[in-house]
Each structure stands twice: as C-alpha cells, then as structure tokens.
N, C-alpha and C positions, 0 to 999 in steps of 0.2 A: 820477431821484432818488427814493429811498425816503421815504415820508411815515410818520413815526412821532410819537408824542407825546413829551413831555419825560421821562417815566418809561420810558426805553428798556428793552426786554427783549430785546436782542440780545447775541450773544456778542462776545467780544473779536475773534475771528477774522472774524466778519461785519462788525464795525466797521471793521477794518483793510482788508478787501476793498473796502468802500464808499469808503473814503478813497482807496485806490489807484485805484479807477474814476474818482473825481472828478479826481484828479490827472492821469490819462491823458486825460480829456476836455479839461482845461485845457491840457495840453501839445500836444495834437492840434488845438487851436483849434476844438473842437467846440461850444463855448459861445459864445452871443452875449452882449452886455453885459447884456441884460435877465435872463438866467439866472445870470450870474456871481455876483451878490450872494447869491442863494438857495443856490447851491452852496458858496460860501465860508462862509456861516452853518452850513450842514449839516456841512461839514467841521470847523468849530470845535466844534460840539456833539459830534461823534464823537471828536475828539481829546481832549476833556475827559472823555468816557465811558471811553476807553481808559486815560487817566491815572488815573482813579479805580479802575478795575479792577486796574491795575498796583499802585497804592498798597495796596489791599486785600489783594492776593496777597502783597505784600512783608510786610505786617503778619502775616499768617497764617503765613508761613514763619518769620518771626522768633519768633512765639509757639511754634511747634512745636520750633524749635531750642532755645529756653530750656527747654522741658519736657524735652528730650532731655539737656540739660546737668545738670538737677536730679537 
C-alpha cells in the first residue's frame, strides 16, 4: 500500500489503479485482518480524492461550455 500524506499529489488514473489493486487483494484474500482496516481506510481516501477530481473536472467543463454558449 502506498503511503502518502493527506494532500495527495497523485493523478486520477493512479488513484483508480491503486483502488483496483486494493480490491484485487481483498478479492483474492491476500489481506489478513490486521491489514484490512488500513487498506479500507486508504481506499476510502482514494475514492474521496477521485470524487473531488471528477467534480472539479465537471465544473471546469461546465464553465467552458457556458463560455462557448456566450
């Protein structure tokens, strides 16, 4: 599991790849109970990061579309 601080400087694609890796480990029973909590917490952080990036992109697209309509 990658260790990064709260102010993540990773791309959307990197975050999705890490989430997929965590899910694969969970599905393959590669994690013991002691690791599970940390991985779930990391996945939750990454999901929030992705959601934030998507919302920012949506706002940016909407702004550009409004400018094009004017």
